[in-house]
PAVO-138122 format. One record per residue (C-alpha): z, y, x; residue in three letters. Coordinates in steps of 0.2 Angstrom, whole numbers, padded with zeros to 4 digits, always signed. Each point is the difference from the previous one (the first is absolute). Example, Ala and Ser with C-alpha at 12.3 -4.5 7.8 and 13.67 -1.06 7.14 Angstrom:
# PAVO-138122
+0039-0022+0062ala/-0003+0017+0006ser/
//
This chain:
# PAVO-138122
+0086+0188+0090unk/-0007-0017+0007unk/-0005+0000+0018unk/-0016-0008-0002unk/-0013+0014+0003unk/-0015+0004-0011unk/-0017-0006+0005unk/-0014+0012+0005unk/-0008-0004-0016unk/+0016+0003-0011unk/+0002+0017+0009unk/-0018+0005-0005unk/+0003-0004-0018unk/+0017+0009+0000unk/-0009+0016+0007unk/-0012-0001-0014unk/+0012-0003-0014unk/+0011+0015+0007unk/-0015+0011-0002unk/-0001-0006-0018unk/+0018+0005-0004unk/+0008-0017+0002unk/+0016-0002+0009unk/+0008-0014+0011unk/+0012-0012-0008unk/+0012-0009+0011unk/-0003-0019-0001unk/+0012-0014+0004unk/-0012-0010+0009unk/-0005+0004+0017unk/-0019+0005+0002unk/-0002+0004-0019unk/-0007+0016-0005unk/+0004+0006-0017unk/-0007+0017-0007unk/+0005+0008-0017unk/-0009+0014-0009unk/-0008+0006-0017unk/-0017-0001-0006unk/-0002+0014-0013unk/-0013+0000-0013unk/-0004+0012-0015unk/+0010-0011-0012unk/+0012-0010+0011unk/+0010-0001+0017unk/+0000-0017+0009unk/+0015-0003+0011unk/-0008-0011+0013unk/+0007-0012+0014unk/-0013-0006+0014unk/+0006-0014+0011unk/-0010-0001+0016unk/+0002-0017+0009unk/+0000-0001+0019unk/-0016-0010+0001unk/-0012+0013-0007unk/-0014+0002+0000unk/-0003-0018-0002unk/+0011+0001-0016unk/+0001+0012-0015unk/+0012+0013-0002unk/+0010-0003-0017unk/+0001+0014-0013unk/+0013-0001-0014unk/+0003+0012-0015unk/+0018+0002-0003unk/-0002+0007-0018unk/+0007-0014-0011unk/-0012+0004-0015unk/-0015-0002+0011unk/+0004-0015+0009unk/-0010-0013-0008unk/-0016+0008-0003unk/-0013-0005+0013unk/-0004-0012+0007unk/+0017-0009+0001unk/+0018+0003+0003unk/+0007-0003+0017unk/+0019+0002+0005unk/+0003+0003+0018unk/+0008-0017+0007unk/+0010+0008+0014unk/+0017+0005-0006unk/+0000+0015+0012unk/-0012+0009-0011unk/+0013+0000-0014unk/-0002-0004-0018unk/-0016+0009-0003unk/-0013-0008-0011unk/-0018+0004+0004unk/-0018-0003-0004unk/-0012-0008+0011unk/-0015+0012-0002unk/-0013-0010+0009unk/-0007-0018-0003unk/-0001-0011+0015unk/-0018-0003-0001unk/-0003+0019-0001unk/+0009+0004+0017unk/-0011+0007+0014unk/+0006-0005+0017unk/-0004+0016+0011unk/-0002+0001+0019unk/+0013+0014+0002unk/+0015+0006-0008unk/-0007+0017-0005unk/-0015-0008-0010unk/+0012-0013-0007unk/+0013+0012-0007unk/-0013+0013-0006unk/-0008-0013-0010unk/+0015-0007-0007unk/+0008+0017-0004unk/-0015+0006-0009unk/-0002-0015-0010unk/+0018+0000-0005unk/-0001+0019-0004unk/-0015-0003-0012unk/+0010-0014-0008unk/+0014+0012-0004unk/-0012+0012-0008unk/-0007-0013-0011unk/+0017-0006-0005unk/+0005+0017-0005unk/-0016+0002-0010unk/+0005-0017-0009unk/-0016-0007+0006unk/+0008-0018+0000unk/+0004-0011-0015unk/+0019-0001+0001unk/+0000-0018-0006unk/-0014-0007+0010unk/+0008+0000+0017unk/+0017-0006-0003unk/-0005-0016-0007unk/+0008-0014+0011unk/+0009+0010+0012unk/+0011+0012-0010unk/+0017-0009+0004unk/-0002+0001+0018unk/+0006+0018-0003unk/+0017-0007-0002unk/+0010-0004+0016unk/+0005-0019+0002unk/+0018-0005+0000unk/-0001-0017+0006unk/-0013-0011+0008unk/-0003-0011-0014unk/-0016-0004-0008unk/+0000-0005-0018unk/-0014-0012-0005unk/-0006+0003-0018unk/-0009-0014-0009unk/-0001+0003-0019unk/-0014-0008-0009unk/+0001+0011-0015unk/+0004+0018-0002unk/+0019+0001-0004unk/+0000+0015-0011unk/+0012-0007-0013unk/+0013-0007+0013unk/+0015+0008+0007unk/+0005-0013+0013unk/-0010-0010+0013unk/+0005-0015+0010unk/+0003+0003+0018unk/+0002-0014+0014unk/+0006+0005+0017unk/-0006-0014+0012unk/+0005-0003+0018unk/-0008-0010+0014unk/+0008-0009+0014unk/-0003+0014+0011unk/+0009+0011-0012unk/-0015+0009-0006unk/+0001+0006-0018unk/-0011+0002-0015unk/+0004+0007-0016unk/-0012-0006-0014unk/-0002+0007-0017unk/-0008-0013-0013unk/-0002-0003-0018unk/+0004-0018+0001unk/+0014-0006+0011unk/-0006-0018-0001unk/-0016+0005+0011unk/+0012+0006+0013unk/+0010-0015+0000unk/-0016-0010+0003unk/-0005+0012+0014unk/+0016-0002+0009unk/-0001-0019-0001unk/-0015+0001+0012unk/+0003+0016+0010unk/+0012+0003+0014unk/+0011+0011-0011unk/+0017-0004-0008unk/+0006+0009-0015unk/+0014+0012+0004unk/+0003+0008-0016unk/-0008+0001-0018unk/+0002+0017-0008unk/-0008+0011-0014unk/-0007+0017+0003unk/-0001+0014-0012unk/-0018+0005-0004unk/-0007+0017-0008unk/-0018+0002-0004unk/-0003+0019-0001unk/-0018-0003-0005unk/-0010+0015+0001unk/+0015+0012+0000unk/-0002+0005+0018unk/-0002+0018+0004unk/+0000+0011+0015unk/+0009+0005+0010unk/+0005-0018+0006unk/+0018-0005-0003unk/+0011-0001+0015unk/+0018+0003-0007unk/+0009-0010-0013unk/-0002+0015-0012unk/-0019-0001+0002unk/+0000-0018-0004unk/+0011+0003-0016unk/-0014+0012-0006unk/-0012-0014+0000unk/+0013-0012-0008unk/+0003+0012-0015unk/-0019+0002-0002unk/-0003-0019+0000unk/+0015-0003-0011unk/+0011-0011+0013unk/+0016+0010-0001unk/+0009-0011-0012unk/-0005-0016+0010unk/+0009+0008+0016unk/+0015+0005-0009unk/+0002-0018-0007unk/-0001-0008+0018unk/+0016-0009+0003unk/+0009-0003+0017unk/-0006-0018+0004unk/-0001-0008+0017unk/-0016-0008-0005unk/-0009+0017-0003unk/-0007+0007+0017unk/+0002+0018+0004unk/-0018+0003+0001unk/-0011+0007-0014unk/-0018-0005-0003unk/-0011+0013-0007unk/-0018-0003-0007unk/-0012+0013-0005unk/-0018+0000-0006unk/-0013+0005+0012unk/-0015+0011-0006unk/-0012-0015+0005unk/+0010-0011-0013unk/+0009-0010+0012unk/+0019-0002+0001unk/+0009+0006+0016unk/+0019-0004+0004unk/+0012+0009+0011unk/+0018-0005+0005unk/+0014+0012+0001unk/+0016-0004+0009unk/+0015+0007-0008unk/+0013+0010+0010unk/+0013-0009+0009unk/+0013+0007-0011unk/+0019+0001+0007unk/+0006+0012-0014unk/+0014-0010-0008unk/-0001+0010-0016unk/-0019-0005-0001unk/+0004-0018+0004unk/+0012-0001-0015unk/-0014+0004-0011unk/-0012-0013-0007unk/-0011-0002+0014unk/-0008+0007+0016unk/-0014+0006-0012unk/+0011+0014-0006unk/-0005+0010+0015unk/-0014+0006-0011unk/+0013+0008-0012unk/+0012+0008+0013unk/-0004+0018+0005unk/+0007-0001+0017unk/-0014-0012+0005unk/-0014+0008-0010unk/-0008+0010+0014unk/+0002-0015+0013unk/-0016-0007+0006unk/-0002-0019-0004unk/-0007-0012+0012unk/-0014-0013-0003unk/-0003-0018+0005unk/-0017-0007+0005unk/-0008-0009-0015unk/-0015-0011+0002unk/-0010-0010-0012unk/-0002-0019+0003unk/-0011-0002-0016unk/-0015-0011+0006unk/-0011+0012-0009unk/+0004+0013+0013unk/+0003-0012+0014unk/-0017-0007-0002unk/-0009+0016-0002unk/+0008+0006+0017unk/-0003-0016+0008unk/-0018-0003-0007unk/-0010+0008-0014unk/-0002+0001-0018unk/-0006-0019+0000unk/+0017-0005+0007unk/+0009+0011-0011unk/-0008-0007-0016unk/+0004-0017+0006unk/+0018+0005+0002unk/+0000+0005-0018unk/-0007-0015-0008unk/+0009-0018+0000unk/-0014-0009+0009unk/+0006-0017+0006unk/-0007-0011+0014unk/+0004-0017+0005unk/-0004-0006+0017unk/-0002-0018+0004unk/+0003-0003+0018unk/+0010+0011+0012unk/-0008-0003+0016unk/-0007+0012+0012unk/-0013+0006-0014unk/+0012-0001-0015unk/+0015+0008+0008unk/-0009+0015+0008unk/-0010+0003-0017unk/+0017+0000-0009unk/+0006+0014+0011unk/-0015+0010-0001unk/+0000-0002-0020unk/+0018+0005+0000unk/-0005+0017+0009unk/-0014+0002-0012unk/+0010+0002-0014unk/+0002-0017-0008unk/+0017-0004-0004unk/+0000-0017-0008unk/-0004-0014+0011unk/+0002-0019-0002unk/+0000-0009+0017unk/-0004-0019+0000unk/+0002-0011+0015unk/+0011-0016+0004unk/+0000+0002+0019unk/+0012+0007+0012unk/-0006+0012+0014unk/-0002-0008+0017unk/+0000+0008+0017unk/-0018-0004+0002unk/-0004+0011-0015unk/+0007+0016+0006unk/-0014+0006+0011unk/-0010+0005-0015unk/+0012-0001-0015unk/+0009+0015-0008unk/+0017-0007+0004unk/+0007-0002+0017unk/+0011-0012+0010unk/+0016+0005-0009unk/-0007-0008-0016unk/-0005-0016+0009unk/+0007-0016-0010unk/+0002+0010-0016unk/-0011-0002-0015unk/-0015+0011+0001unk/+0001+0007-0017unk/+0019+0003+0000unk/-0002+0010+0017unk/-0014+0009-0007unk/+0009+0004-0016unk/+0014+0008+0010unk/-0011+0011+0010unk/-0011+0006-0014unk/+0014+0002-0013unk/+0009+0012+0011unk/-0016+0011+0003unk/+0002+0009-0017unk/+0015+0001-0011unk/-0011-0007-0015unk/-0009-0014+0008unk/+0000-0016-0010unk/-0004-0015+0012unk/+0002-0017-0007unk/+0001-0015+0014unk/-0006-0017-0005unk/+0002-0013+0013unk/-0011-0013-0007unk/-0019-0005+0002unk/-0011+0010-0012unk/-0005-0015-0011unk/+0019-0004-0003unk/+0003+0016-0008unk/-0014+0007-0009unk/+0010+0005-0015unk/+0011+0011+0011unk/-0015+0011+0006unk/-0012-0002-0014unk/+0005+0016-0008unk/-0005+0011+0014unk/-0014+0013-0002unk/-0009-0007+0015unk/+0002-0016+0011unk/-0004+0001+0018unk/-0004-0016+0009unk/+0003+0000+0019unk/+0005-0018+0002unk/-0016-0004+0011unk/+0000-0015+0010unk/+0018-0006-0004unk/-0005-0007-0017unk/-0019+0001-0002unk/-0001-0008-0017unk/+0013+0012-0008unk/-0010+0016-0002unk/-0015-0008-0007unk/+0011-0009-0013unk/+0007+0017-0005unk/-0016+0009-0001unk/-0007-0014-0012unk/+0016+0005-0011unk/-0005+0018+0001unk/-0018-0004-0004unk/+0006-0010-0016unk/+0010+0016-0004unk/+0017-0010+0002unk/+0005+0011+0014unk/+0000+0018+0005unk/-0015+0007+0011unk/+0001-0005+0018unk/-0004+0008+0016unk/-0002-0012+0013unk/+0001+0005+0019unk/-0004-0008+0016unk/-0005+0002+0018unk/-0014-0008+0011unk/+0002-0007+0017unk/+0008+0012+0013unk/+0002+0013-0015unk/-0018+0004+0003unk/-0001+0003-0018unk/+0011+0001-0015unk/-0005-0003-0018unk/+0007+0003-0018unk/-0009-0007-0016unk/+0006+0005-0018unk/+0001-0014-0012unk/-0001+0002-0019unk/-0007-0008-0015unk/-0018+0006+0004unk/+0000-0013+0015unk/-0009-0016-0005unk/+0011-0016+0001unk/-0002-0010+0016unk/-0009+0014+0009unk/+0014+0010+0008unk/+0001-0010+0016unk/-0019+0001+0003unk/+0000+0020-0003unk/+0014+0002+0013unk/-0009-0011+0012unk/-0016+0012-0002unk/+0012+0014+0007unk/+0004-0010+0017unk/-0009+0009+0015unk/+0003-0013+0013unk/-0009-0017+0002unk/+0013-0012-0006unk/-0002-0012+0016unk/+0003+0015+0011unk/+0015+0006-0010unk/+0007-0018+0000unk/-0001-0001+0019unk/+0012+0015+0002unk/+0015-0008-0008unk/+0014-0004+0011unk/+0015-0012-0002unk/+0017-0002+0007unk/+0010-0016+0001unk/+0007-0006-0016unk/-0005-0003-0018unk/-0010+0015-0009unk/-0002+0008+0017unk/-0017+0006-0003unk/-0003+0019+0001unk/-0013+0014+0002unk/+0006+0013+0013unk/-0003+0018-0004unk/+0009+0016+0003unk/+0010+0010-0011unk/-0011+0015+0002unk/-0016-0009-0003unk/+0007-0007-0016unk/+0007+0016-0005unk/-0015+0009-0001unk/-0006-0013-0014unk/+0016+0000-0009unk/-0001+0019-0002unk/-0016-0002-0010unk/+0006-0014-0010unk/+0015+0011-0005unk/-0012+0014-0005unk/-0009-0012-0011unk/+0017-0005-0008unk/+0004+0019-0003unk/-0018+0002-0008unk/+0004-0014-0012unk/+0017+0007-0004unk/-0008+0016-0005unk/-0014-0008-0010unk/-0013+0006+0013unk/-0007-0016+0007unk/-0018+0003+0003unk/-0005-0017+0008unk/+0003-0019-0001unk/+0005-0003+0018unk/+0003+0009+0016unk/-0004-0005+0018unk/+0007+0009+0015unk/-0007-0003+0017unk/+0008+0003+0017unk/-0009-0001+0017unk/-0015-0012-0005unk/-0011+0005+0015unk/+0008-0014+0012unk/-0005-0013-0014unk/-0018+0006-0003unk/-0006-0018+0004unk/+0012-0008-0012unk/-0003+0010-0016unk/-0007-0005-0016unk/-0006+0017-0006unk/+0000+0017+0009unk/+0014+0012-0001unk/+0006+0015+0010unk/+0016+0001+0009unk/+0015+0009-0008unk/-0010+0001-0017unk/+0003-0005-0018unk/-0011-0009-0012unk/+0003+0000-0019unk/-0006-0015-0009unk/-0006+0003-0019unk/-0002-0013-0014unk/-0019+0000+0004unk/+0003-0006+0017unk/+0007-0016-0007unk/-0010-0001-0015unk/+0014+0003-0011unk/
//
């Protein structure tokens, strides 16, 4: 018995549970209280383990049902992480946001125990839909064999496939990733720009059991074989040959009740039986009786589909953008263009063309997305490396030329974003004219006013009257021109004029610009232009028109008589 004594609260809970017929389980960790007992209902008996942490009542006791057939009902599965509890599997019966944090241990355990008992009664009466609650957590029922995450990225449902490509990557600090992908060339491109090197390229057997899942959930090789017979994959397993390029992991796919595909990974037994090794492959473990009752182990498998990542990292809008093939070309990779490119990358847009002929200077990095480690490099090349390594299926093209020199190379983009600004003031009006004449894709031209007091974006298409674009954008300016010109500063040297503004003051405007681009990509654009205002109060005597600080104005065609 560990030396650390129980707290007053733990002793109080122990007394309560002893009265309910529970008994103490000797733990391996000092200060840990484990109680085991049974909840008996009219239809079922629930063998139960209760773990009481030393910091109750601030935290909650953890209840686990040990019944294998009930493990994944409601609300989700939870395997005890501490090895001293043993190999028990259990059910977390209470959602995190439903927990009540009580002032004393008696109130806490009384509330938690009564709610758990009510849940057991509902389970025994079959109140819960068996398929509803196991959806995405059912494979956490399996113990883990190794600390390796397999990252899954399959664009199409691989129902008719038997083998999947797998690449094991390793970084300089020995961190490893294993990525499953349906196109090995995409991984090669990802590796080119990421910090990882390819350690090995393998193939991995894949079995799609479809909707043949049934209770109780499989935990032994024999259980899995039942599913393979149902889904018709036994012949496939028998044909697997010993091959050093076949990984000893099996990927399983099944159809969820909501229509989605879910994946799980099974790690095969580390077989040392010489007679079995002499057979075709390690997968013969499924056909050997001496192993049929052994519990197999799982491996964490996570999706890196942009559809899933963008839904988790955004909303339905970013998920839809990730699903289509929208391409933007960003002309100018200065402080506005670089930060806008990164925000669009994280918003779901995966195809980006970057155009800028300049190298990053040390004077840029105070407000540029890139930092001092990229000083002296071409901006577009450095940005390509950073963005390309963000997601495995990013497609970033870097063109280190001025925009007017490479129009053909970005003309195919769905949207052209101009962020050149004062560097080459004649370029954007020239390209806007091409768009108005329907010789170039639509443009979204962005710029900041002095001290980033405001940021603007104007959408150019064939509706704009020729030779009127510059006048329309001038109408959006909020500062008196003479005052704004007086804020410009310069350093010693040629082309040394600059407008000082902070990264934060610019960033609030760039966020609005990025959202406008997202709306265009989703075909949800509701206005012609957008103006984002910062702290305009300090400039109230220099404003051309009234605006509120930290506000947004949307300009429609009527505002410009379009």
